[in-house]
ROSEKOL-573019 format. One record per residue: x, y, z of N, C-alpha, C in turn; residue in three letters. Coordinates in steps of 0.05 Angstrom, whole numbers, padded with zeros to 5 digits, always signed. Example, Ala and Ser with C-alpha at 12.3 -4.5 7.8 and 13.67 -1.06 7.14 Angstrom:
+00264-00114+00156+00246-00090+00156+00264-00066+00156ALA/+00257-00045+00142+00273-00021+00143+00258+00001+00157SER/
This chain:
+00017-00024+00000+00000+00000+00000+00017+00024+00000MET/+00012+00042-00018+00029+00066-00021+00024+00086+00001ALA/+00047+00098+00013+00044+00118+00034+00037+00144+00023SER/+00020+00159+00038+00011+00185+00029+00025+00206+00045SER/+00034+00227+00033+00048+00249+00046+00031+00273+00046THR/+00029+00285+00071+00012+00309+00074+00031+00332+00077ILE/+00027+00352+00062+00044+00376+00061+00027+00399+00070ILE/+00037+00412+00093+00022+00436+00104+00033+00460+00090PHE/+00015+00477+00083+00024+00502+00069+00037+00520+00089PRO/+00057+00535+00081+00071+00554+00100+00052+00577+00109PRO/+00056+00584+00134+00040+00605+00146+00054+00631+00143GLN/+00038+00652+00140+00049+00679+00137+00056+00691+00164ASN/+00068+00714+00164+00077+00727+00189+00055+00735+00207SER/+00032+00743+00196+00009+00751+00213-00001+00728+00228GLU/+00000+00704+00216-00010+00681+00230+00009+00674+00253ALA/+00035+00677+00247+00055+00671+00269+00052+00691+00292GLN/+00046+00716+00284+00043+00736+00305+00019+00730+00322ALA/-00003+00719+00310-00026+00713+00326-00023+00689+00343ARG/-00003+00672+00336+00001+00648+00351+00019+00652+00376SER/+00033+00676+00379+00050+00681+00403+00032+00689+00426THR/+00043+00683+00450+00027+00688+00474+00027+00718+00481ILE/+00052+00731+00480+00054+00759+00486+00057+00774+00460PHE/+00040+00793+00456+00043+00808+00431+00067+00826+00432PRO/+00081+00830+00411+00105+00847+00411+00098+00876+00416PRO/+00115+00889+00433+00111+00917+00440+00125+00935+00420GLN/+00113+00958+00417+00125+00978+00399+00150+00990+00411LYS/+00170+00994+00396+00195+01006+00407+00190+01035+00415PRO/+00202+01042+00439+00198+01069+00450+00220+01087+00440LYS/+00215+01112+00442+00235+01131+00433+00258+01132+00453ALA/+00281+01140+00443+00305+01140+00460+00304+01161+00482ALA/+00289+01182+00477+00287+01204+00497+00270+01197+00521SER/+00253+01177+00517+00236+01170+00540+00250+01149+00558GLN/+00253+01156+00583+00266+01138+00603+00245+01122+00617ALA/+00252+01099+00626+00232+01083+00640+00225+01096+00666PRO/+00200+01097+00671+00190+01110+00696+00189+01090+00718SER/+00197+01100+00742+00197+01083+00766+00172+01089+00782LEU/+00164+01070+00797+00140+01075+00814+00146+01097+00834PRO/+00128+01113+00840+00131+01136+00859+00122+01128+00887HIS/+00141+01130+00905+00135+01123+00933+00139+01149+00949PHE/+00119+01160+00959+00121+01185+00973+00135+01182+01000SER/+00131+01160+01013+00144+01156+01040+00174+01153+01037ASN/+00183+01140+01015+00211+01136+01011+00225+01162+01006VAL/+00212+01180+00990+00223+01206+00984+00226+01223+01008ASN/+00205+01222+01025+00206+01237+01050+00229+01228+01068LYS/+00232+01201+01069+00254+01191+01086+00281+01199+01075ALA/+00284+01199+01048+00310+01206+01036+00316+01236+01040MET/+00295+01252+01038+00299+01281+01042+00306+01288+01071ASN/+00293+01273+01089+00299+01278+01117+00327+01269+01125SER/+00337+01247+01112+00363+01237+01119+00385+01255+01109SER/+00380+01270+01087+00400+01288+01077+00405+01313+01094GLN/+00385+01320+01110+00388+01344+01127+00405+01337+01151GLN/+00424+01354+01159+00441+01348+01183+00424+01350+01208PRO/+00428+01330+01224+00414+01329+01250+00434+01334+01273THR/+00426+01349+01292+00443+01355+01315+00439+01334+01336SER/+00460+01320+01344+00459+01299+01364+00467+01312+01391ILE/+00450+01310+01411+00458+01322+01437+00481+01307+01450PRO/+00502+01321+01457+00526+01309+01470+00525+01316+01499ILE/+00525+01296+01517+00524+01302+01546+00550+01317+01554PRO/+00546+01339+01567+00569+01355+01577+00572+01350+01607VAL/+00594+01339+01615+00599+01334+01643+00608+01359+01657SER/+00603+01360+01683+00611+01384+01699+00641+01384+01702ALA/+00653+01408+01703+00683+01409+01706+00692+01396+01731PRO/+00713+01380+01729+00724+01365+01752+00736+01385+01772ALA/+00731+01380+01797+00743+01398+01817+00773+01395+01817PRO/+00788+01416+01824+00817+01414+01824+00826+01394+01845PRO/+00847+01378+01837+00857+01358+01855+00874+01371+01877LYS/+00868+01362+01900+00884+01372+01923+00905+01352+01930THR/+00930+01360+01926+00952+01342+01932+00958+01341+01961SER/+00965+01317+01970+00971+01314+01999+00997+01327+02007SER/+01015+01329+01987+01040+01342+01994+01037+01372+01993SER/+01049+01387+02012+01046+01416+02012+01060+01429+01989PRO/+01050+01452+01981+01062+01467+01958+01089+01477+01966SER/+01106+01478+01946+01133+01487+01951+01135+01516+01955THR/+01114+01531+01945+01115+01560+01947+01107+01570+01975ASN/+01093+01553+01990+01083+01561+02016+01104+01555+02037GLN/+01107+01572+02056+01126+01566+02078+01117+01543+02095PRO/+01135+01526+02102+01128+01502+02117+01135+01507+02147GLN/+01118+01494+02164+01122+01496+02193+01128+01468+02203HIS/+01152+01461+02204+01160+01434+02212+01168+01435+02242THR/+01149+01425+02258+01154+01425+02287+01151+01397+02298THR/+01155+01377+02281+01153+01350+02290+01124+01342+02295GLY/+01110+01328+02301+01083+01319+02308+01063+01342+02308SER/+01067+01363+02292+01049+01386+02289+01043+01398+02317HIS/+01063+01403+02333+01060+01414+02359+01063+01444+02357THR/+01045+01459+02369+01047+01488+02370+01064+01496+02394SER/+01080+01517+02389+01099+01527+02409+01093+01555+02417TYR/+01102+01562+02441+01099+01590+02450+01126+01599+02461ARG/+01129+01624+02464+01155+01636+02473+01152+01642+02503ARG/+01172+01634+02518+01172+01640+02547+01175+01670+02552LEU/+01161+01679+02572+01165+01707+02581+01192+01709+02595SER/+01200+01734+02601+01225+01738+02615+01226+01724+02642ASP/+01204+01726+02657+01204+01713+02683+01205+01683+02681ALA/+01190+01672+02661+01190+01643+02657+01218+01633+02647GLU/+01230+01649+02630+01257+01641+02621+01277+01641+02643TRP/+01276+01661+02661+01295+01662+02684+01289+01638+02702VAL/+01264+01631+02706+01256+01609+02723+01267+01583+02712GLN/+01265+01579+02685+01276+01555+02673+01306+01553+02676PHE/+01320+01575+02671+01349+01575+02672+01359+01570+02701CYS/+01345+01581+02721+01351+01575+02748+01346+01545+02755HIS/+01325+01534+02743+01318+01506+02748+01339+01486+02739GLY/+01352+01492+02717+01372+01474+02706+01401+01482+02713ILE/+01404+01506+02725+01430+01515+02735+01449+01525+02714GLY/+01440+01544+02697+01458+01555+02677+01463+01585+02681VAL/+01450+01597+02701+01455+01625+02706+01479+01629+02725LEU/+01492+01651+02722+01517+01656+02737+01512+01658+02767LYS/+01491+01672+02775+01483+01673+02803+01453+01678+02804ASP/+01442+01680+02828+01413+01683+02832+01403+01710+02823ASP/+01419+01730+02823+01410+01757+02816+01417+01764+02787GLU/+01431+01748+02774+01440+01754+02746+01424+01739+02726SER/+01423+01750+02702+01410+01736+02679+01431+01727+02658LYS/+01456+01727+02666+01477+01719+02648+01480+01689+02648GLU/+01479+01677+02623+01480+01648+02620+01509+01640+02620VAL/+01516+01619+02634+01543+01608+02634+01547+01590+02610ILE/+01569+01594+02596+01576+01578+02573+01601+01562+02578ARG/+01603+01538+02567+01628+01523+02571+01652+01538+02560PRO/+01672+01541+02577+01697+01555+02569+01721+01537+02568THR/+01720+01514+02581+01742+01495+02581+01738+01473+02561SER/+01758+01470+02544+01757+01448+02524+01763+01421+02537VAL/+01782+01422+02556+01790+01397+02569+01768+01386+02586VAL/+01755+01403+02602+01734+01394+02620+01711+01414+02619TRP/+01691+01409+02601+01669+01428+02597+01652+01435+02622PRO/+01648+01417+02642+01632+01424+02665+01645+01445+02683PRO/+01670+01452+02678+01683+01472+02695+01669+01499+02693LYS/+01664+01511+02717+01652+01537+02718+01622+01537+02721GLY/+01609+01514+02719+01580+01513+02722+01572+01508+02752PHE/+01549+01517+02759+01538+01512+02785+01527+01484+02787LYS/+01523+01474+02812+01511+01448+02815+01482+01449+02805ASP/+01477+01432+02786+01450+01431+02774+01449+01410+02752GLY/+01427+01410+02738+01422+01390+02717+01441+01394+02694LEU/+01446+01418+02686+01464+01422+02663+01492+01413+02669PHE/+01502+01418+02693+01528+01408+02700+01530+01378+02700GLN/+01509+01365+02710+01509+01335+02711+01509+01324+02683ASP/+01494+01336+02665+01493+01327+02637+01521+01330+02624VAL/+01534+01353+02628+01560+01357+02617+01581+01338+02629LEU/+01578+01332+02655+01597+01314+02668+01595+01286+02655PHE/+01570+01276+02653+01567+01249+02642+01576+01248+02612GLU/+01570+01268+02597+01578+01269+02569+01608+01269+02567LYS/+01621+01286+02583+01651+01288+02582+01664+01262+02591SER/+01652+01249+02611+01664+01224+02621+01664+01202+02599LYS/+01641+01198+02586+01640+01178+02565+01655+01186+02540PHE/+01658+01212+02536+01675+01220+02513+01704+01212+02517THR/+01714+01216+02542+01742+01208+02547+01745+01178+02547TYR/+01726+01163+02557+01728+01134+02556+01728+01125+02527TRP/+01712+01137+02511+01711+01128+02483+01737+01133+02468PHE/+01749+01157+02472+01774+01163+02458+01797+01147+02469HIS/+01797+01142+02495+01819+01125+02507+01818+01097+02496MET/+01795+01085+02496+01793+01057+02487+01797+01055+02457LEU/+01789+01076+02442+01794+01075+02413+01824+01076+02407SER/+01838+01092+02423+01867+01093+02419+01880+01067+02426THR/+01872+01055+02449+01883+01029+02457+01877+01007+02436VAL/+01853+01007+02425+01847+00987+02405+01864+00990+02380ARG/+01868+01014+02370+01884+01018+02347+01913+01011+02351TRP/+01924+01018+02375+01951+01011+02382+01955+00981+02382VAL/+01936+00966+02394+01938+00937+02396+01935+00924+02368MET/+01918+00935+02352+01916+00924+02325+01942+00927+02309MET/+01954+00951+02311+01980+00955+02297+02002+00937+02309LEU/+02001+00934+02336+02021+00917+02349+02018+00888+02340LEU/+01994+00879+02337+01989+00852+02329+01999+00847+02300GLN/+01996+00867+02283+02006+00864+02256+02037+00863+02256LEU/+02049+00880+02273+02079+00879+02275+02089+00853+02285ALA/+02076+00842+02306+02085+00817+02318+02081+00794+02298LEU/+02060+00795+02283+02056+00774+02263+02078+00775+02241SER/+02086+00799+02233+02107+00802+02214+02134+00791+02225ALA/+02139+00797+02251+02164+00788+02263+02165+00757+02265VAL/+02142+00746+02272+02140+00717+02274+02145+00704+02247LEU/+02134+00716+02226+02139+00705+02199+02168+00706+02191THR/+02181+00728+02199+02210+00731+02192+02227+00711+02208ALA/+02221+00708+02234+02237+00689+02251+02231+00660+02244LEU/+02208+00654+02233+02202+00627+02226+02218+00617+02203GLY/+02227+00635+02185+02242+00627+02162+02272+00622+02169SER/+02281+00631+02193+02309+00628+02201+02310+00604+02220VAL/+02328+00586+02213+02330+00562+02230+02349+00568+02253SER/+02339+00566+02277+02355+00570+02301+02349+00547+02320ARG/+02370+00542+02336+02366+00521+02356+02350+00530+02379LYS/+02353+00556+02387+02338+00567+02410+02313+00580+02399ASP/+02290+00571+02407+02264+00582+02398+02250+00599+02419GLY/+02266+00609+02439+02254+00625+02460+02242+00651+02450THR/+02255+00665+02432+02245+00690+02421+02218+00686+02407ALA/+02217+00665+02392+02192+00659+02377+02170+00653+02397ILE/+02176+00639+02418+02155+00632+02438+02145+00657+02452THR/+02163+00675+02460+02155+00699+02474+02138+00717+02456VAL/+02147+00721+02431+02132+00738+02413+02104+00726+02408ILE/+02103+00700+02405+02077+00687+02400+02059+00690+02424ALA/+02070+00689+02449+02054+00693+02472+02043+00721+02474ALA/+02059+00741+02468+02050+00769+02468+02029+00773+02447ILE/+02032+00761+02424+02013+00764+02402+01986+00751+02410ASN/+01987+00729+02424+01962+00716+02433+01948+00733+02454THR/+01964+00746+02473+01951+00763+02492+01938+00788+02480GLY/+01951+00799+02460+01940+00823+02446+01914+00815+02432VAL/+01914+00792+02419+01890+00782+02405+01867+00777+02424ALA/+01874+00767+02448+01853+00763+02468+01840+00789+02478GLY/+01857+00809+02483+01846+00835+02491+01829+00847+02470VAL/+01837+00846+02445+01821+00856+02423+01794+00842+02421LEU/+01795+00815+02425+01770+00800+02424+01751+00808+02447ALA/+01762+00812+02470+01746+00820+02493+01733+00848+02489MET/+01748+00867+02478+01737+00893+02472+01715+00891+02451LEU/+01720+00875+02431+01699+00872+02410+01674+00859+02420HIS/+01676+00838+02436+01653+00824+02447+01638+00841+02468ASN/+01652+00860+02480+01639+00878+02500+01626+00902+02487SER/+01629+00906+02461+01618+00928+02447+01633+00954+02452GLY/+01657+00952+02461+01674+00976+02466+01693+00981+02443LEU/+01699+01006+02437+01691+01031+02451+01665+01043+02440PRO/+01651+01029+02421+01627+01041+02409+01605+01045+02430ASP/+01604+01028+02450+01584+01031+02470+01586+01057+02485ARG/+01611+01065+02491+01615+01091+02504+01607+01115+02486TYR/+01611+01111+02461+01602+01132+02443+01571+01135+02443ARG/+01558+01113+02444+01528+01114+02446+01519+01126+02472SER/+01534+01119+02494+01527+01132+02520+01531+01162+02519ASP/+01552+01171+02506+01557+01200+02503+01535+01213+02487ARG/+01525+01200+02466+01504+01212+02450+01478+01215+02465ASN/+01473+01197+02484+01448+01200+02500+01448+01226+02515GLU/+01470+01233+02528+01472+01258+02543+01475+01282+02524TYR/+01486+01278+02501+01489+01300+02482+01461+01309+02472TYR/+01442+01291+02469+01415+01299+02461+01401+01315+02482LYS/+01406+01309+02507+01394+01325+02529+01406+01353+02530ILE/+01432+01354+02526+01445+01380+02526+01435+01398+02503GLU/+01432+01387+02480+01421+01402+02457+01392+01411+02462GLU/+01377+01394+02474+01349+01401+02480+01347+01425+02499HIS/+01363+01425+02520+01363+01447+02539+01375+01473+02526MET/+01395+01470+02509+01407+01493+02496+01387+01506+02477LYS/+01370+01490+02464+01350+01502+02446+01330+01519+02462GLU/+01322+01509+02485+01303+01525+02501+01316+01550+02512ILE/+01341+01548+02520+01355+01571+02530+01359+01593+02508ILE/+01366+01584+02484+01372+01604+02463+01347+01615+02450ASP/+01326+01599+02447+01302+01608+02433+01279+01615+02452THR/+01277+01602+02475+01255+01606+02493+01229+01594+02483GLY/+01230+01575+02465+01206+01562+02454+01200+01536+02469LEU/+01175+01533+02478+01166+01509+02492+01139+01502+02480VAL/+01130+01477+02484+01103+01469+02475+01081+01487+02487PRO/+01060+01491+02471+01040+01510+02479+01025+01501+02504GLN/+01021+01475+02508+01005+01465+02530+01021+01459+02555ASP/+01046+01468+02557+01062+01462+02580+01071+01488+02594GLN/+01072+01486+02620+01082+01508+02636+01112+01506+02640SER/+01123+01525+02654+01152+01524+02659+01160+01501+02676THR/+01144+01495+02696+01150+01472+02713+01149+01446+02697ASN/+01130+01444+02679+01129+01419+02662+01154+01416+02645ASP/+01164+01438+02634+01188+01437+02617+01212+01429+02634VAL/+01215+01440+02658+01237+01433+02675+01235+01404+02683ILE/+01211+01395+02690+01208+01366+02698+01214+01348+02674ALA/+01207+01357+02650+01213+01341+02626+01243+01337+02622GLY/+01258+01358+02627+01288+01356+02624+01299+01337+02644CYS/+01289+01338+02669+01299+01319+02689+01291+01290+02682PHE/+01268+01286+02671+01259+01260+02663+01276+01249+02640ASP/+01284+01266+02622+01302+01258+02600+01329+01249+02611MET/+01338+01263+02631+01364+01256+02643+01362+01229+02657PHE/+01341+01224+02672+01337+01198+02685+01334+01176+02665GLN/+01320+01181+02643+01317+01160+02622+01343+01153+02609ALA/+01360+01174+02605+01387+01168+02593+01404+01152+02612ALA/+01403+01158+02638+01419+01142+02657+01409+01113+02658LYS/+01382+01110+02657+01371+01083+02657+01379+01067+02632GLN/+01380+01081+02610+01388+01068+02585+01417+01059+02586THR/+01434+01075+02597+01463+01068+02599+01466+01044+02618VAL/+01451+01043+02639+01454+01022+02659+01441+00996+02649GLN/+01421+00998+02633+01406+00974+02625+01418+00959+02601SER/+01433+00973+02585+01443+00961+02560+01466+00942+02567ASN/+01465+00918+02554+01486+00898+02558+01508+00905+02538VAL/+01532+00895+02543+01555+00901+02525+01551+00892+02497PRO/+01538+00869+02493+01536+00858+02466+01517+00873+02447ALA/+01498+00887+02458+01479+00901+02442+01472+00928+02454SER/+01460+00946+02438+01454+00972+02448+01427+00981+02437TYR/+01409+00989+02454+01383+00999+02446+01380+01028+02455THR/+01379+01047+02436+01377+01075+02443+01351+01080+02458PRO/+01351+01100+02475+01328+01107+02490+01307+01120+02472SER/+01282+01116+02478+01260+01127+02462+01259+01157+02466ALA/+01247+01171+02447+01244+01200+02449+01226+01207+02472ASN/+01238+01218+02493+01223+01225+02517+01212+01253+02513VAL/+01185+01256+02512+01173+01282+02509+01170+01295+02536THR/+01163+01320+02536+01161+01335+02561+01136+01328+02576ASN/+01116+01315+02562+01092+01306+02576+01098+01279+02588THR/+01105+01278+02613+01113+01254+02627+01094+01247+02649THR/+01099+01225+02662+01082+01216+02683+01083+01235+02706MET/+01106+01247+02711+01108+01265+02734+01091+01290+02729LYS/+01092+01301+02706+01076+01325+02701+01046+01319+02701THR/+01039+01295+02692+01011+01287+02693+01000+01285+02721THR/+01017+01274+02739+01009+01273+02767+01006+01301+02779ILE/+01025+01318+02772+01024+01346+02783+00998+01360+02774LEU/+00990+01356+02749+00966+01368+02739+00941+01358+02752LYS/+00941+01331+02758+00918+01320+02772+00916+01331+02801LYS/
């Protein structure tokens, strides 16, 4: 059986155009730009964002000036130790104090006695506290210088004896008596030096002297300036000087040779003055 062929006639362009789903749009002119949808809210937001806005910045209050604990260098300083206020003695109170410690020439005079002797400073003073202080200070000063001289002489002697022993040891002699004698002397000198060192001498005497030197300087300051603590009377100041002297004597007697503990700072407000006030 012969096959039959069906031939479809070609379609024209209008038919093809009618067969498309979306019809072709006409070309627009080049001058016309595509229009965007108009959103009024978006334009307002963009216009408001372009305007500068002022942001409030919190302003803190100015910091108060720092007060330094250290005093200013431009201001005069009043260094009186424990912030103690002082007063000046009147003429009558000053004479009473000088009579109390024994530094005036006589009872009717206001002339202060000064040390005139370099060898013995207490010479020329009346019996009193000032003379006792100078006596104790001068005594320990002499002891200190004497023992210091002895110690240095013995140290030099020991060095010389050691050198002699070294020289004699290199010489062969039948009689060794000289070497024995020199060795015995050297041993004795070394023993004395060891005893002085273990006793704390002569430095202990120097410390004893310094205890009385502090009392002397304290009384001299009151004599020369007339300044005493504000809350103390003349009798309190005199009693304080005597208490310092007794404390120094107790310190000298209580210290052992091997160690030394300086006396504490004795103020004028003591047990004795407290009892007198009560």
